[in-house]
N, C-alpha and C positions, 0 to 999 in steps of 0.2 A: 608204702612203709619202708624206711630204710633199714638195711642190715648193719652190723657192727663188725669191723674187721678184728684181728687178733690184737691190735694195738688200742682197741676201744674207740676207734674213729668210724663215724658213719660211712657208709659207701651207698652210691646210687644203685638201686636194684634194677632199674630199667630205664632205657633211653627212649622208650616208646611214648612220645609226647602226644600221640594221637588217642591214648587210652581215655574213654569217656570219664573215668573217675578222675583222672588228672584235670580234665576240663572243669569238672564240678568243684575241685579243690581250688582251682584258679579263680572260681567265681565268675564265670562267663566271659573269660577273655576272648578277644577276636583274633581271627587268623587272617593275615593279609597275603594273598596268593598271587604269584606271577605264573600263568598257565600259558604254555606253548602248545597250540592245538595241533600243528603239523609236525611235532618233534617228539622223539622217543629218548628216554634218559640214556639208554645204552649207545646212542649215537653221539653223545656229548663227551668231550674230553673233560678230565677233572678240573683243568684250569678254567674252562668255560662255565662249569657248574659254579665254581667259587666266584667267578666275576658276576654271573647273573644273581647269586645270592647277595653278594655285597652290594650290587646296584639296587636291589630291591629294598635292602635294609636301609640304605641312604636316602631313597626316595621316601619311604615311610618316615624315616627321621625321628624314631622314638628310641632314646638311650635305653629304656627299661624293656625293649622288645627281646624276645628270645627266639631261638631257632626252633622251628616246628618240624618240618619234614622236607625231604626231596624224594618224590615218589614216581613210578613209572606209569605208563598209559600215555595220555597227553601229558608231557613233562610238567610236573607241579612242583614249584618251589614256593615254600610258605615260611612266614615267621608269625609269632604270636605276640599280640600287644595288649596290656592291661585294658579293662573295660573302660576305666576312667580316663584313658588317653585316646579313647576312640576318635573324637572330634578332632583332636590335633592331628592324629595320623591321617584321617581322610582328607583334611585340609592340605596336608603336606603332599599327598599323592595327586590331589586335582589341581593345585595352583601351578601357574607356570613360572618357573625360576631358571636362572642360568645354571644353578647347581642341579636341578632336576633334569633340564636338557642334557647335561653331561652324562648323567647316569643312564638316561634313555638311549643315548649314543652308544654307550657301553653294551647295553642290551641288544641294540640293532646290530652292532659289530659282531657279537657272539651269533646271533641269528643267522646272519649273512654268511658266517663260515660254513653252515650246513645247509643253506638254501631255504631256511625257515622263514615265515614272514608274519603269521597270525599269532599274536600273543597279546595278553591283556592282563591288567592288575585289578584285583577284586577284593572285597572282604566278606567274611563269612564264618562258618565254623566246619573245620575238617573232622571227620569222624572216621575211625578204622572200619574198613570193609563197607563204607557207603560211599555212593557217588557224590562228590562235592557239588553242591548247588549254591552259588554265590548269592549273597543278599543284594549286593550291588556291584556292578562292573563300574569301576572308578576311572580307568584309563585304558584306552586301546593304543598299543604301541604301533606308531605309524610304519607302513610298509616302506623299506628304503627303495627308492627309484634307483634302478640300474640302467646304465647306458651300454649300448652296443654300436660299433662303428664298422662299416663295410664300404668297399669300393667296387665300382664297375665301370666299364667303358660306356659312354653315353654322349649323345648329341644334344646340344642346346641351342636355341634360337634366341637372340637378343641383340642388345645394343651395348656399346662401350662407354664407360665413364670412369672417372677417378683413376689416376696413375700414381703408384707409390714405388719408388726405387728400391729394390731389394739389396740387402747386404751379401746375400749369397749369389748363385749363378742364375737365379730367377728374379723376374719382376713381378709385382702385385698389382692386379687391376680389378675393376668391379663390372660385373655383367648385369645389365638390366633385362630380365627376362620379359616375355610378351604379356605376362600377367602382372608386371610391375614389381615383382620381387627381385631383390638385389643379391647377387651370389658373388662372393669373393673368389677371385681366380688368380692363377699364376701362369706364366709362360716364360720361355727362353727369351734372352735379350735380342736374339736374331728375329724370333717371331714378333717380338713387341715392335721392332722396326717396320715390319709389314702392317702392323695393326694401327700405327700412329695416325694415318689419315682419317680413320673411322672414329676417332674419340670424340665424344659429345656431338655427334651427328645423329640424324634420324635414320641412318643406314642400318638395315637388319642384317645380321651375320648368322651363319650357322657354324657353331663351334663343334669340334670333335675332340674328345679327351677323356679324362678319368675323373669320375665324380665320387666324392666322399660323403656318405650319408651317416646321420646319427639317428638311432632309434632309442626310445625310452620304454622301461617296461610298463609303465602305467599308461601308455598312450600308443596308439597304432600310427601316429603321425611320423612321417620320414622328414627329417631336416637335412637339407643340403648345405653342408658345412663348408666344402671347399671344392674347387674345380681346377684341374691341371689341363690347359689348352695344349693339344698337340698340333692341331691345324685348324683352319677355317675356311669358309666359303662365303662369298657375298650372295645374298639372296635378292635377286633382281626384282624390281617391282613389276607386277604383271597385270595387265587388263582382265576383265572378266572373260572376254573371248580367248586370250592367251591361255588363261587358267583351264578353261574348258578343253582347248586343244591339247593341253598337257595331260589333263585328266583322261581324256579319251584315248591318248596315245599309250596309257599304261595297259589298256587291254584287259584289266581285271573284270571278271564277271560279264564279259561280252559287251561292256559299255561302247567300246569303239564302234560297234555296228550301228549305233543310233545317231541320228542327226542332232538330236537334242537330248544328251544324256541326263541333264539336270531335270527336264521335263519328265523323262521316263522314270527317274528317281522319285520325284514328287508324286507321279501317278501311282507307283507301288506303295508309297506311304499312305495314299488315300484309300486304297483297296482293303 
């Protein structure tokens, strides 16, 4: 019920839109809720709250929608839509459009500021002092994939192919690794002159240099993005006997005392 001020104009008695009586007066209106499970309201800047509320409003896309609440716990942002526009609102939330993707990107950007990831849009009825149970989760906000780059000193074995002259002090080449994977690499012009005889041959080389890897948050896979060659060695072709002699010469695990180190290794594997 409204009060009247001294000038005889009605005033709003309460802004508590979660009051059950208000819901009854609204005739069963529905609440559309953006819930951030790993976020807390006090963590968010005011500008973030405004952006999230605005994005939700535009995704639901109902002009007659009204603000419902922003509450603590798992951050809950809600607007209320008239019951007779339920179908339109649900369609707007679930369909894929350029406009919707733009608003989802706004939400993802705000979540990313705080390291939050798990958010969803649902509809149901919010009640004061009751745990919100959605009638249906309409859309789960995709987690933004983040990337991290790191470098380390590393040796690579492979062959050379493709040469592209660089505009800076380095030239760009491609290394074909033993597993067939191709890795972009660069080296100094001086080193390139030494590498020229080995381009597009079957000669295996061992490169020493700095590797740059890319990792993604949604994958444990490491992607070798770039390699800077500092120096290289020719890997000589070896016969099996030469390889065994080299293996025995290492002396590790007392292999050198055996006349047939490979046979001894196989024997251990069978025990």
